C-alpha positions as CSV (number, residue, x, y, z in Angstrom):
1,X,-26.3,-99.8,-37.0
2,X,-23.8,-99.0,-34.3
3,X,-25.7,-95.8,-33.4
4,X,-29.0,-97.7,-33.5
5,X,-27.7,-100.3,-31.1
6,X,-26.4,-97.6,-28.7
7,X,-29.8,-95.9,-28.7
8,X,-31.5,-99.3,-28.3
9,X,-29.4,-100.3,-25.4
10,X,-29.0,-96.9,-23.7
11,X,-25.3,-96.6,-24.3
12,X,-23.0,-93.8,-25.4
13,X,-21.2,-94.1,-28.7
14,X,-17.6,-93.2,-29.2
15,X,-16.9,-90.9,-32.1
16,X,-14.6,-92.6,-34.7
17,X,-11.9,-91.1,-36.9
18,X,-12.2,-91.3,-40.7
19,X,-9.4,-92.4,-43.0
20,X,-8.9,-91.4,-46.6
21,X,-9.8,-93.6,-49.6
22,X,-6.8,-95.0,-51.5
23,X,-7.8,-92.7,-54.5
24,X,-7.1,-89.6,-52.4
25,X,-4.1,-87.5,-53.5
26,X,-1.3,-87.8,-50.9
27,X,-1.5,-84.0,-50.2
28,X,-5.0,-84.5,-48.7
29,X,-4.6,-87.8,-46.9
30,X,-4.9,-86.6,-43.4
31,X,-7.2,-88.3,-40.9
32,X,-10.6,-86.6,-40.6
33,X,-12.5,-86.1,-37.4
34,X,-16.1,-87.0,-36.6
35,X,-17.1,-83.3,-36.3
36,X,-15.7,-82.6,-39.8
37,X,-17.9,-85.3,-41.2
38,X,-21.1,-85.5,-39.2
39,X,-23.2,-83.1,-37.1
40,X,-22.2,-84.2,-33.6
41,X,-24.7,-81.7,-32.0
42,X,-27.6,-83.3,-33.8
43,X,-26.5,-86.9,-33.0
44,X,-26.2,-85.9,-29.3
45,X,-29.9,-85.3,-29.3
46,X,-30.4,-89.1,-29.9
47,X,-27.4,-90.6,-28.1
48,X,-24.5,-89.2,-26.2
49,X,-21.3,-89.0,-28.2
50,X,-18.0,-89.5,-26.3
51,X,-14.5,-88.7,-27.4
52,X,-11.7,-91.2,-27.4
53,X,-10.1,-89.5,-24.5
54,X,-13.3,-90.1,-22.5
55,X,-13.3,-93.7,-23.6
56,X,-9.7,-94.2,-22.6
57,X,-10.4,-92.9,-19.1
58,X,-13.7,-94.8,-18.6
59,X,-12.6,-98.1,-20.1
60,X,-8.8,-98.2,-19.5
61,X,-8.3,-98.2,-23.3
62,X,-9.9,-101.7,-23.6
63,X,-13.1,-103.2,-25.1
64,X,-14.5,-105.9,-22.7
65,X,-16.6,-107.7,-25.3
66,X,-16.6,-107.5,-29.0
67,X,-19.9,-108.4,-30.8
68,X,-19.6,-110.1,-34.2
69,X,-22.6,-110.8,-36.4
70,X,-23.6,-114.5,-36.2
71,X,-23.5,-114.8,-39.9
72,X,-20.2,-113.1,-40.3
73,X,-17.2,-115.5,-41.0
74,X,-13.9,-114.2,-39.9
75,X,-10.7,-116.1,-39.6
76,X,-7.8,-115.5,-37.2
77,X,-5.7,-114.2,-40.2
78,X,-8.4,-111.7,-41.1
79,X,-9.1,-110.7,-37.5
80,X,-5.5,-109.9,-36.4
81,X,-5.0,-107.0,-38.8
82,X,-8.2,-105.4,-37.5
83,X,-7.0,-105.8,-33.9
84,X,-3.6,-104.3,-34.9
85,X,-5.4,-101.4,-36.5
86,X,-7.4,-100.5,-33.4
87,X,-4.2,-100.7,-31.4
88,X,-2.2,-98.5,-33.7
89,X,-4.8,-96.0,-34.8
90,X,-6.8,-95.6,-31.6
91,X,-4.6,-97.1,-28.8
92,X,-7.5,-99.4,-28.0
93,X,-7.2,-103.1,-27.1
94,X,-9.9,-105.3,-28.5
95,X,-10.3,-109.0,-27.4
96,X,-7.9,-111.6,-29.0
97,X,-9.4,-113.9,-31.6
98,X,-9.8,-116.9,-29.2
99,X,-12.2,-114.8,-27.1
100,X,-14.5,-114.1,-29.9
101,X,-17.6,-116.4,-29.9
102,X,-17.4,-118.6,-32.9
103,X,-20.8,-120.2,-33.3
104,X,-24.1,-118.6,-34.3
105,X,-25.7,-119.4,-31.0
106,X,-22.7,-118.2,-28.9
107,X,-22.8,-114.9,-30.8
108,X,-26.5,-114.4,-30.2
109,X,-26.1,-115.2,-26.5
110,X,-23.3,-112.7,-26.3
111,X,-25.6,-110.0,-27.8
112,X,-28.3,-110.9,-25.3
113,X,-25.9,-110.7,-22.3
114,X,-24.5,-107.2,-22.7
115,X,-26.4,-105.4,-19.9
116,X,-23.6,-105.8,-17.4
117,X,-20.8,-105.1,-19.9
118,X,-19.4,-101.6,-19.5
119,X,-17.2,-101.2,-22.6
120,X,-18.7,-102.9,-25.6
121,X,-17.5,-103.0,-29.2
122,X,-19.2,-104.1,-32.5
123,X,-17.1,-105.5,-35.3
124,X,-18.3,-104.3,-38.7
125,X,-21.9,-103.4,-37.7
126,X,-23.0,-103.4,-41.3
127,X,-23.2,-107.2,-41.1
128,X,-26.0,-106.9,-38.5
129,X,-28.9,-107.0,-41.0
130,X,-30.2,-110.5,-40.1
131,X,-29.4,-110.6,-36.4
132,X,-32.3,-112.0,-34.3
133,X,-31.9,-109.3,-31.6
134,X,-31.5,-105.9,-33.3
135,X,-33.0,-102.5,-33.4
136,X,-36.1,-102.3,-35.5
137,X,-36.3,-100.9,-39.0
138,X,-38.2,-97.9,-37.6
139,X,-35.3,-97.3,-35.1
140,X,-32.8,-97.4,-38.0
141,X,-34.8,-94.8,-39.9
142,X,-34.9,-92.7,-36.8
143,X,-31.1,-92.8,-36.7
144,X,-30.9,-91.4,-40.2
145,X,-32.6,-88.3,-39.0
146,X,-29.9,-87.7,-36.4
147,X,-26.8,-89.1,-38.1
148,X,-26.5,-86.3,-40.7
149,X,-23.6,-84.7,-42.4
150,X,-21.9,-81.7,-40.9
151,X,-23.7,-78.3,-41.3
152,X,-20.9,-76.9,-43.5
153,X,-21.1,-79.8,-45.9
154,X,-24.9,-79.7,-46.0
155,X,-24.9,-75.9,-46.6
156,X,-22.4,-76.1,-49.5
157,X,-24.2,-79.0,-51.2
158,X,-27.6,-77.3,-50.7
159,X,-26.5,-74.1,-52.3
160,X,-24.9,-76.0,-55.2
161,X,-28.1,-78.0,-55.7
162,X,-30.2,-74.9,-55.7
163,X,-28.0,-73.3,-58.4
164,X,-26.6,-76.0,-60.7
165,X,-29.9,-76.9,-62.4
166,X,-31.5,-73.5,-62.2
167,X,-33.5,-74.5,-59.2
168,X,-35.3,-77.3,-61.1
169,X,-35.7,-80.8,-59.8
170,X,-32.9,-83.1,-60.9
171,X,-32.1,-86.8,-61.1
172,X,-28.9,-88.0,-59.4
173,X,-27.0,-91.1,-60.7
174,X,-24.1,-92.9,-59.1
175,X,-22.0,-94.7,-61.8
176,X,-19.9,-97.4,-60.3
177,X,-18.8,-100.7,-61.7
178,X,-15.6,-102.4,-60.6
179,X,-15.1,-104.6,-63.7
180,X,-12.0,-103.3,-65.3
181,X,-12.3,-99.8,-63.8
182,X,-8.8,-99.5,-62.5
183,X,-5.4,-100.9,-63.2
184,X,-3.6,-102.9,-60.5
185,X,-1.0,-105.6,-60.7
186,X,-3.6,-108.3,-60.5
187,X,-6.2,-106.5,-62.7
188,X,-6.8,-107.3,-66.4
189,X,-6.5,-103.7,-67.5
190,X,-4.8,-104.8,-70.7
191,X,-7.8,-106.9,-71.7
192,X,-9.0,-104.8,-74.7
193,X,-12.1,-106.9,-75.1
194,X,-13.2,-106.4,-71.5
195,X,-12.6,-102.6,-71.8
196,X,-14.7,-102.6,-74.9
197,X,-17.4,-104.5,-73.2
198,X,-17.5,-102.1,-70.3
199,X,-17.7,-99.1,-72.6
200,X,-20.5,-100.7,-74.6
201,X,-22.4,-101.4,-71.4
202,X,-21.8,-97.9,-70.2
203,X,-23.2,-96.6,-73.6
204,X,-26.4,-98.6,-73.1
205,X,-26.7,-97.3,-69.5
206,X,-26.3,-93.7,-70.8
207,X,-29.0,-94.2,-73.4
208,X,-31.3,-95.8,-70.8
209,X,-30.6,-92.9,-68.5
210,X,-31.6,-90.4,-71.2
211,X,-34.9,-92.2,-71.7
212,X,-35.5,-92.5,-68.0
213,X,-35.0,-88.7,-67.4
214,X,-37.4,-87.9,-70.2
215,X,-40.0,-90.4,-68.9
216,X,-39.9,-88.7,-65.5
217,X,-39.9,-85.1,-66.9
218,X,-36.4,-84.4,-65.4
219,X,-34.2,-82.2,-67.6
220,X,-31.1,-82.1,-65.4
221,X,-28.9,-85.0,-64.1
222,X,-26.1,-85.0,-61.5
223,X,-23.7,-87.8,-62.1
224,X,-21.3,-88.9,-59.3
225,X,-18.5,-91.3,-60.0
226,X,-15.0,-92.3,-58.7
227,X,-12.0,-90.3,-60.0
228,X,-11.0,-93.2,-62.2
229,X,-14.3,-93.4,-64.1
230,X,-14.3,-90.0,-65.8
231,X,-14.8,-91.6,-69.2
232,X,-18.5,-91.8,-68.3
233,X,-18.7,-88.0,-68.9
234,X,-17.8,-88.6,-72.6
235,X,-20.2,-91.5,-72.9
236,X,-23.1,-89.4,-71.5
237,X,-22.3,-86.6,-73.9
238,X,-22.3,-89.0,-76.9
239,X,-25.7,-90.3,-75.7
240,X,-26.9,-86.6,-75.6
241,X,-28.1,-86.9,-72.0
242,X,-29.3,-83.3,-71.4
243,X,-27.8,-81.0,-68.8
244,X,-25.4,-83.3,-67.1
245,X,-23.7,-81.9,-64.1
246,X,-20.7,-83.5,-62.4
247,X,-18.0,-82.7,-59.8
248,X,-16.1,-80.8,-62.6
249,X,-19.0,-78.3,-62.9
250,X,-19.3,-77.5,-59.2
251,X,-15.6,-77.0,-58.4
252,X,-15.2,-73.9,-60.6
253,X,-14.9,-70.3,-59.5
254,X,-18.7,-70.1,-59.8
255,X,-18.8,-72.2,-56.6
256,X,-15.9,-70.8,-54.6
257,X,-16.7,-72.5,-51.3
258,X,-16.6,-75.9,-53.0
259,X,-13.8,-75.1,-55.4
260,X,-11.3,-75.1,-52.6
261,X,-12.0,-78.8,-52.1
262,X,-11.5,-79.7,-55.7
263,X,-8.6,-82.0,-55.0
264,X,-10.0,-83.3,-51.7
265,X,-11.9,-86.5,-52.6
266,X,-13.0,-87.0,-49.0
267,X,-14.9,-83.7,-48.8
268,X,-16.1,-83.9,-52.4
269,X,-17.6,-87.3,-51.8
270,X,-19.6,-86.0,-48.8
271,X,-20.8,-82.9,-50.8
272,X,-21.8,-85.2,-53.7
273,X,-23.7,-87.5,-51.3
274,X,-25.7,-84.6,-50.0
275,X,-26.5,-83.5,-53.5
276,X,-27.7,-87.0,-54.3
277,X,-29.8,-87.1,-51.1
278,X,-31.5,-83.9,-52.2
279,X,-32.4,-85.2,-55.7
280,X,-35.9,-86.0,-56.9
281,X,-34.9,-89.5,-57.9
282,X,-31.6,-91.3,-57.1
283,X,-30.2,-94.1,-59.2
284,X,-27.9,-96.2,-57.0
285,X,-25.0,-98.5,-57.8
286,X,-25.6,-101.9,-56.3
287,X,-23.8,-102.9,-53.1
288,X,-21.8,-99.7,-53.0
289,X,-21.3,-98.3,-49.5
290,X,-21.3,-94.8,-51.1
291,X,-24.7,-95.3,-52.7
292,X,-25.9,-97.1,-49.5
293,X,-25.4,-94.0,-47.4
294,X,-27.4,-92.0,-49.8
295,X,-30.2,-94.6,-50.1
296,X,-30.6,-94.9,-46.3
297,X,-30.9,-91.1,-45.9
298,X,-33.4,-91.0,-48.6
299,X,-35.4,-93.9,-47.2
300,X,-35.8,-92.0,-43.9
301,X,-37.1,-89.0,-46.0
302,X,-39.5,-91.2,-48.0
303,X,-37.7,-90.3,-51.2
304,X,-37.5,-92.7,-54.2
305,X,-34.4,-94.6,-55.2
306,X,-33.9,-96.8,-58.2
307,X,-31.1,-99.4,-58.7
308,X,-29.0,-99.2,-61.8
309,X,-29.5,-102.9,-62.8
310,X,-33.2,-102.3,-62.8
311,X,-33.2,-99.6,-65.4
312,X,-30.5,-100.7,-67.7
313,X,-31.8,-102.8,-70.6
314,X,-28.6,-104.6,-71.6
315,X,-25.1,-105.4,-70.3
316,X,-22.3,-107.5,-71.6
317,X,-22.1,-110.8,-69.7
318,X,-18.5,-109.9,-68.7
319,X,-19.5,-106.7,-66.9
320,X,-20.7,-106.7,-63.3
321,X,-22.9,-103.8,-62.2
322,X,-23.4,-105.3,-58.8
323,X,-20.3,-103.9,-57.1
């Protein structure tokens, strides 16, 4: 959405840095650059991309106005850590909380009054969906054709996709449910009943996936999942889902260019997203940002996507498939 607004308003966009997910092994937790992640050359064909050094020089390291979605509630307690983060990570000063428009109408007015603002920021642009003044859906789809993954990532994923299923069309499936997936101090990971409910629901999902692939004449399935959800491999095997391919299969010596990233969850997530983008049908996890990136890229291509809750025939009431 940030890129779409930059194109819509004739602005440059400042390339961000990317920070590792908490599941990343400490040995690979370095900050990643925009060029490592996206094709900056391709994006420059749509909007001009500036570095942070250029931003610091042009804007004196400060954002003049920060736009916030009218429907987004944010408290002073929630906002201050974000302000601290931009200061520490980017050496950028964003406006203090008391300068952020608080009402719906004030935020809409701020959006409509940006022509004279030189250095503009957008807080969490993913919340822009229902803004009354926003880029059109067609413009958003256009952005997806320019905001694409870096060439090295696309090339690795494309070669893997061509090889892993013998060149045949394949289905891609993102398995993600947060109910009981991980153990944290405040998480009920010792709830044996809940774990059993999750496994039973996963077994139904696996059986439904098998039927779905048969119905659509697809004999190969790529399954993407977080590092802490590996049990799904066993569940899919018990359901006899044919020709299941996962990260484990494409990080062997048979795929040497990908094997070197085996312990790098950041790079592997991007490679897997590209594999899912290329699939004939993609089954997305609901409200997952990981799935969402794949879905938007596929929408721009006119490629079909299904949602997991729409194909699963049963789930335990204690299990959420929505996050």
